[in-house]
Each structure stands twice: as structure tokens, then as C-alpha cells.
C-alpha positions in Angstrom: 27.4 28.7 51.1 26.3 28.9 54.7 28.7 27.1 57.1 29.5 26.8 60.8 32.8 26.5 62.7 32.1 22.7 62.8 32.1 22.6 59.0 35.4 24.4 58.8 36.9 21.9 61.3 35.5 18.9 59.4 36.9 20.3 56.1 40.3 20.8 57.7 40.3 17.2 58.9 39.2 15.9 55.5 41.7 17.9 53.4 44.6 18.9 55.8 44.2 22.5 54.6 44.7 25.6 56.8 41.8 27.1 58.7 41.8 30.3 56.5 41.9 28.2 53.3 39.0 26.1 54.5 37.0 29.2 55.5 37.7 30.8 52.0 36.8 27.6 50.2 33.4 27.3 52.0 32.7 31.0 51.4 33.5 30.8 47.7 31.7 27.5 47.0 28.1 26.5 46.6 28.5 22.9 47.8 30.7 20.8 50.0 32.1 18.9 47.1 33.0 22.2 45.3 34.8 23.4 48.4 36.8 20.1 48.6 37.7 20.4 44.9 38.8 24.0 45.4 41.1 23.0 48.2 42.5 20.0 46.2 43.3 22.3 43.2 45.0 24.8 45.5 47.0 22.0 47.2 48.1 20.6 43.8 49.3 24.1 42.7 51.2 24.5 46.0 52.8 21.1 45.7 53.9 21.8 42.0 55.4 25.1 43.1 57.4 23.3 45.9 58.6 20.6 43.4 59.6 23.2 40.8 61.4 25.4 43.3 64.5 23.2 43.1 65.3 23.6 46.8 67.8 21.1 48.1 66.3 18.0 49.9 69.2 16.8 52.1 67.2 16.3 55.4 64.8 13.5 56.1 65.5 10.0 57.3 65.9 6.3 56.7 62.7 4.5 57.5 62.0 0.7 57.9 59.1 -1.6 57.7 59.2 -5.3 58.5 56.0 -7.4 57.9 54.6 -9.2 60.9 55.7 -12.6 59.5 59.3 -11.3 59.1 59.4 -12.4 55.5 59.4 -9.0 53.9 61.2 -5.8 54.9 61.8 -2.4 53.4 64.5 0.3 53.8 63.3 3.8 52.6 65.4 7.0 52.2 62.9 9.8 52.2 64.2 13.4 52.0 62.9 16.9 52.6 64.5 20.4 52.9 64.5 20.9 56.7 64.9 18.9 59.9 61.8 20.6 61.2 59.7 18.9 58.5 61.7 15.6 58.9 60.5 15.5 62.5 56.8 16.3 61.6 54.0 13.8 62.0 53.0 14.3 58.4 56.4 13.4 57.1 56.8 10.4 59.3 53.3 9.2 58.5 54.1 9.5 54.8 57.3 7.5 55.3 55.5 4.7 57.0 52.8 4.5 54.4 55.4 4.5 51.6 57.4 1.7 53.3 54.2 -0.4 53.8 53.2 0.2 50.2 56.6 -0.9 48.9 56.5 -4.0 51.0 53.1 -5.0 49.7 53.3 -4.0 46.0 57.1 -4.3 45.2 57.7 -1.5 42.8 61.0 -1.6 40.9 61.4 2.1 40.1 60.6 5.4 41.8 59.6 7.5 38.8 58.8 6.6 35.2 62.1 8.3 34.1 64.1 5.8 36.2 63.1 2.9 34.0 66.2 1.8 32.1 66.2 2.7 28.3 66.7 -1.0 27.3 63.5 -2.0 29.3 61.5 0.8 27.6 62.9 -0.1 24.2 62.1 -3.9 24.6 58.6 -3.1 25.7 58.2 -0.6 22.8 59.3 -3.2 20.3 56.8 -5.7 21.8 54.0 -3.1 21.4 55.0 -2.3 17.9 54.8 -6.0 16.9 51.2 -6.1 18.3 48.7 -6.4 15.4 46.5 -3.7 17.0 49.2 -1.1 16.4 48.9 -1.6 12.6 45.4 -0.2 12.7 46.4 3.0 14.4 46.9 5.9 12.0 50.6 6.8 11.5 50.2 10.4 12.9 48.7 9.0 16.2 51.0 6.0 16.6 53.6 7.7 18.8 51.0 9.1 21.1 49.2 5.7 21.4 52.5 3.9 21.8 53.5 6.3 24.6 50.3 5.8 26.5 50.6 2.0 26.1 54.1 2.1 27.5 53.1 4.2 30.5 50.2 1.8 31.2 52.3 -1.3 30.9 55.4 -0.1 32.7 53.6 2.2 35.2 52.7 -0.8 37.3 56.3 -1.1 38.3 56.7 2.6 39.1 56.1 3.7 42.8 54.8 7.1 42.0 52.3 5.8 39.4 50.9 2.9 41.4 47.5 2.9 43.1 48.1 3.2 46.9 47.8 -0.2 48.6 45.3 1.2 51.3 43.1 3.0 48.8 43.3 2.2 45.1 41.5 5.5 44.2 44.6 7.3 45.3 47.9 7.3 43.4 51.1 7.2 45.5 52.4 10.3 43.7 49.3 12.2 44.8 49.9 11.0 48.3 53.4 12.5 48.2 52.1 15.7 46.6 49.5 16.0 49.4 52.2 15.8 52.0 54.3 18.4 50.1 51.3 20.8 50.1 50.7 20.1 53.8 54.4 20.6 54.9 55.2 23.4 52.5 58.4 21.7 51.4 59.5 19.4 48.6 59.6 15.7 49.6 61.6 13.2 47.6 61.8 9.5 47.7 65.6 9.2 47.2 65.8 5.3 47.1 64.4 2.2 48.6 65.3 -1.4 48.9 62.8 -4.3 49.4 63.9 -7.6 50.9 62.0 -10.8 50.7 63.1 -13.9 52.6 65.2 -16.3 50.4 65.1 -14.0 47.4 
């Protein structure tokens, strides 16, 4: 694909990828959309590699958000591996976006695995009692049940929620994008949401 320096700059701004990655994506792609998809796939691979590396995440910070009417507030413990990344604009921007999201949407859990077993079991039993489950073939029942549980309980899980500012983006993808951009694993360690008189 033919491209100019302005195209590389625009792609960098849109995706957050490096100059060299943007240049390569434009060279290897036939269309703009293909170049963006190429960079997103590369970014996802990079993020997964950082998450799987198992590197300690003991740096970071405690971030706050208080809504303008002073009725809702959030404390967020967001971690990364180095103080260099903890001071970066990308990390701080992510922390602010996450705190705002938590204030607005009120998730209960960080990851799906954090949902207590008794809550999962209760929801599972409710789904099994549903008449529609009787029509599902026995060999597919566990798969269908698992999908229903994730759909029903996922709304309470921070990393599975649609982002409050753009519902086409999942919060987990927002975090993975920051991981790819910083080159370090980023972990939401814990959060606490306060609402007046609750």
C-alpha cells in the first residue's frame, strides 16, 4: 500500500504502536483497515506475552476518583513492574479511566475467577432449573451452561464489562492495550467503591 509520513503518524496516534510497527503494517497491508487489524493482533500477542511472563507487579499506585456531586468515590490499587511505567502517562491515564468506570458501573469483582464459588453454584442451579436447558442436548449442556453463566455473571466483572466511555471496547481490552503500549504487565490488584449512605 502507498503511504506517506502523515499516514504513519495518523496510524501511530490511532493505535499507539511504534513508528517502525506502523510503517511495517502499512507496507504489508493493502488497506488502512488491514493495517489497523495487523497492529491490533500484534498488540494482543505482545500483551499476552507480558501477562504470561509472570513478572512481579509490585510498583504502581493508589488512585482515586470522586464524582462531581461527591456522592460516589473510588480507591483503586493498580500495579505494574517498574516505577518508570508507574509514572508514565499511559499508566496514569488507564488508572483514571478505570476509576471512572468503577464509579459509574459498580463492578463487584476484578476477574471472572474472583466470583465466589457459592455465587457461581447458585446461578448455575437457577440456570439448570430453566425450562430452556431441558431442550439442550446432554453433550452440549455444560458448554451452554458455561456460556450462560459467563453472560449472566460477566456484568459484575470489571474485566468483562463494556467500557463506560465506549461500549464497543471491553475493559480487559483497554488494560491489554496499555500493557502492549508500556511493555509491562499491568494488574488491577483491588478496588473499593463508596456511595454516600450505602
